[in-house]
C-alpha positions in Angstrom: 108.5 -51.3 -10.5 108.2 -52.1 -6.8 109.8 -49.8 -4.2 112.7 -52.2 -3.4 113.8 -52.6 -7.1 116.7 -50.1 -6.7 118.2 -52.2 -3.9 118.8 -55.2 -6.2 122.0 -55.7 -8.1 121.5 -59.3 -9.4 119.6 -60.0 -12.6 115.8 -60.0 -12.3 115.6 -63.8 -12.5 118.1 -64.1 -9.6 116.1 -62.0 -7.1 113.9 -63.0 -4.2 111.3 -60.6 -2.7 110.6 -61.9 0.8 109.1 -58.7 2.1 106.4 -59.3 4.6 107.3 -62.9 5.1 108.5 -64.3 8.5 111.3 -66.8 9.1 111.7 -69.5 7.9 110.0 -68.4 4.7 112.7 -66.0 3.5 115.4 -68.6 4.0 113.3 -71.3 2.2 112.7 -69.0 -0.8 116.5 -68.1 -0.9 117.4 -71.8 -0.8 115.0 -72.7 -3.7 116.5 -69.8 -5.8 120.1 -70.8 -5.0 119.3 -74.4 -6.0 118.1 -73.1 -9.4 121.1 -70.9 -10.3 124.5 -71.9 -11.6 127.7 -72.0 -9.5 129.2 -68.5 -9.1 125.8 -66.8 -9.8 124.6 -64.2 -7.3 121.1 -64.1 -5.8 119.8 -61.0 -4.0 117.0 -61.3 -1.4 115.1 -58.5 0.2 113.3 -59.0 3.5 112.0 -57.0 6.4 112.3 -59.8 8.9 115.2 -59.1 11.2 115.0 -62.7 12.5 116.1 -63.9 9.0 119.6 -62.4 9.4 121.0 -65.1 11.6 119.3 -68.0 9.7 120.5 -66.8 6.3 124.1 -66.1 7.6 124.3 -69.6 9.2 122.9 -71.2 6.0 125.4 -69.4 3.8 128.3 -70.2 6.1 127.4 -73.9 6.2 127.1 -74.1 2.4 130.3 -72.1 1.8 128.4 -69.3 0.0 129.7 -65.8 0.0 127.2 -63.4 1.5 126.9 -59.8 2.4 124.0 -57.8 3.8 123.0 -54.3 3.6 120.2 -52.2 5.1 118.1 -49.5 3.6 115.5 -48.3 6.1 113.6 -51.3 7.3 114.7 -53.4 4.4 117.5 -56.0 4.6 119.2 -57.1 1.4 121.3 -60.2 1.2 123.7 -60.7 -1.7 124.6 -64.3 -1.9 127.1 -65.8 -4.3 126.8 -69.5 -4.9 130.3 -70.9 -4.7 
């Protein structure tokens, strides 16, 4: 189990670990995962790239997805619901 495992709430197949990646990679991985899941499913993504916050929030807003973010130490966790 990796150290960010407790931060996730979504099922294992709906998680994106973007730790150590720099924008735009976290956003690209999130987009791919959201394209794979069903409507109303949730995807959780963990990243340590603070620059991803604005990009992910704008992406979710434009797509009409519900999103929240939380922080635990240097880790940012996005919870995105595909609507």
